[in-house]
C-alpha positions as CSV (number, residue, x, y, z in Angstrom):
1,Q,0.0,0.0,0.0
2,I,1.2,3.5,-0.9
3,T,0.0,6.5,1.0
4,Q,0.8,10.1,0.3
5,K,0.3,13.0,2.6
6,F,-1.1,16.3,1.2
7,I,-1.0,19.6,3.0
8,T,-3.4,22.3,1.9
9,K,-2.6,25.7,3.3
10,V,-5.4,28.2,3.3
11,N,-4.4,31.8,3.0
12,A,-7.1,33.7,5.0
13,G,-7.8,35.2,8.4
14,L,-7.6,39.0,8.5
15,V,-10.8,41.0,8.6
16,I,-11.1,44.8,8.7
17,S,-14.1,46.9,9.7
18,Q,-14.3,50.6,9.0
19,K,-17.1,52.7,10.6
20,G,-17.8,56.4,11.0
21,Y,-19.6,58.2,13.8
22,Y,-20.6,61.7,14.8
23,G,-22.3,60.8,18.1
24,N,-21.7,57.4,19.7
25,S,-17.9,57.8,20.0
26,E,-15.3,58.2,22.7
27,I,-13.9,61.2,20.8
28,K,-16.2,64.2,21.1
29,N,-17.2,65.6,17.7
30,S,-18.6,69.1,16.7
31,G,-20.0,71.0,13.8
32,P,-23.3,71.0,11.9
33,T,-25.0,67.8,11.2
34,P,-26.1,67.3,8.5
35,P,-22.9,69.0,7.3
36,K,-23.1,72.5,5.7
37,V,-21.0,73.9,2.8
38,S,-17.8,75.7,4.1
39,K,-18.5,74.7,7.7
40,P,-16.2,72.1,9.4
41,T,-17.8,69.1,11.0
42,T,-15.7,66.5,12.8
43,Y,-16.3,62.7,12.8
44,T,-14.7,59.7,14.3
45,I,-13.5,56.8,12.1
46,I,-13.0,53.4,13.9
47,W,-10.9,50.6,12.4
48,E,-11.3,47.1,13.9
49,V,-9.0,44.3,12.9
50,K,-9.8,40.6,13.6
51,N,-7.6,37.7,12.8
52,Y,-9.3,34.3,12.6
53,F,-6.7,31.8,11.7
54,S,-2.9,32.1,11.5
55,D,-0.7,34.7,13.2
56,A,0.0,37.8,10.9
57,K,3.2,39.8,11.0
58,N,3.8,43.4,9.9
59,T,0.1,44.2,9.6
60,K,-0.8,47.5,8.1
61,V,-4.1,49.3,7.6
62,K,-4.4,51.9,4.8
63,A,-7.0,54.3,3.5
64,I,-7.1,57.6,1.5
65,L,-8.6,60.8,2.8
66,P,-10.6,62.9,0.3
67,K,-9.2,66.4,-0.5
68,N,-11.5,68.3,1.8
69,V,-11.0,66.0,4.8
70,S,-8.2,66.5,7.3
71,L,-6.9,64.7,10.4
72,T,-7.4,66.6,13.7
73,G,-4.7,64.8,15.7
74,Q,-7.2,63.0,18.0
75,I,-6.4,59.3,18.2
76,L,-7.3,56.5,20.6
77,P,-5.6,54.6,22.0
78,Q,-3.0,57.4,22.2
79,N,-0.1,55.0,22.4
80,E,-0.8,54.1,18.7
81,L,0.1,57.7,17.6
82,A,3.7,56.5,16.9
83,N,2.3,53.8,14.6
84,F,-0.1,56.2,12.7
85,S,1.1,58.2,9.7
86,F,-0.3,60.5,7.0
87,D,1.2,61.3,3.6
88,S,0.0,64.8,2.6
89,V,0.9,64.2,-1.1
90,S,-0.9,60.8,-1.6
91,R,-3.4,61.6,1.2
92,E,-2.8,58.0,2.5
93,I,-3.3,57.1,6.2
94,V,-1.3,54.1,7.4
95,W,-1.6,52.4,10.7
96,S,1.3,50.0,11.3
97,A,-0.6,47.6,13.6
98,G,2.3,45.1,13.9
99,D,1.9,41.5,14.7
100,I,-1.7,40.1,15.3
101,L,-2.1,36.7,16.9
102,S,-4.6,34.3,15.5
103,G,-7.9,34.5,17.4
104,T,-7.7,38.3,17.9
105,G,-11.2,39.6,17.8
106,V,-12.6,36.1,17.9
107,I,-11.4,35.2,21.3
108,G,-11.1,38.5,23.1
109,D,-11.2,42.0,21.7
110,P,-10.2,43.0,18.2
111,M,-7.4,45.5,17.6
112,T,-9.0,48.9,17.4
113,L,-8.0,52.4,16.4
114,S,-10.2,55.5,16.5
115,F,-9.2,58.8,15.0
116,Q,-10.9,62.1,14.3
117,I,-11.3,63.7,10.9
118,S,-12.7,67.1,9.9
119,L,-14.8,67.6,6.8
120,T,-15.4,71.0,5.2
121,P,-17.7,70.3,2.3
122,D,-17.6,72.4,-0.9
123,N,-20.4,73.4,-3.2
124,S,-19.9,70.4,-5.5
125,Q,-21.0,68.1,-2.6
126,K,-24.2,70.0,-1.8
127,G,-27.3,67.8,-2.0
128,S,-25.7,64.4,-1.4
129,P,-23.6,62.6,1.3
130,A,-19.9,63.5,1.3
131,Q,-17.2,60.9,1.4
132,L,-15.3,61.0,4.7
133,I,-12.7,58.3,4.0
134,G,-12.0,56.0,1.1
135,P,-12.1,52.2,1.2
136,V,-9.8,50.6,3.8
137,Q,-7.4,47.7,3.3
138,V,-5.6,45.6,5.8
139,S,-2.5,43.4,4.9
140,G,-0.2,41.2,6.8
141,E,2.2,38.3,6.4
142,N,0.4,35.0,7.1
143,Q,2.8,33.0,9.3
144,F,1.4,29.6,8.2
145,T,1.4,30.1,4.4
146,N,4.2,32.8,4.3
147,I,2.1,34.9,1.9
148,T,0.7,38.4,2.3
149,I,-3.0,38.3,3.0
150,T,-5.4,41.3,2.5
151,A,-9.0,42.3,3.3
152,Q,-11.0,45.4,2.6
153,D,-14.0,47.3,3.8
154,S,-16.0,50.0,2.0
155,A,-15.7,53.8,2.2
156,V,-17.5,55.8,4.8
157,T,-19.8,58.8,3.9
158,T,-21.7,61.4,6.0
159,A,-24.7,59.0,5.8
160,L,-23.1,57.2,8.7
161,P,-25.2,54.0,8.6
162,D,-23.6,52.7,11.9
163,D,-24.3,55.9,13.9
164,F,-27.9,55.7,15.1
165,A,-27.5,59.1,16.8
166,S,-26.9,60.8,13.4
167,S,-29.7,62.7,11.7
168,G,-30.4,64.2,8.3
169,G,-29.1,61.3,6.3
170,G,-25.7,63.1,5.9
171,I,-26.9,65.2,3.0
172,V,-24.6,68.2,2.6
173,Q,-26.7,71.4,3.0
């Protein structure tokens, strides 16, 4: 009898969630809601990373800020400030989240980062929700397959579907 052993390595595990809030947030926001042209309104963006299967090394979370959105400098937890960067030319935000053990967010809490942004809508955005942040992507080196794995979540607009305290549908006035 001949037997042969096969190993199938599945390259999966990281999950990213991106949500936006005006109310329900540890960071206090201000400004008109729904937003008004030429008036700044602050919002909180929350990133949550979960890792279901294999440990991930050198994990990074990235997203692009639209032209009329800026960072205010508010970030939680504050010790992550050193791992958080913004490129003013490409407008890319990068959170270097480091190594994430398997089971993070499944058994115990996910890795979470909250940061505040400020939107000052222009006339071209009047009458519809404005984008607060582009789609987000997480990537990390899967330690079982030795391949970089990625996951994405969608952009966030002033419609704020996750913030039940928000009113007006996010339509720029």
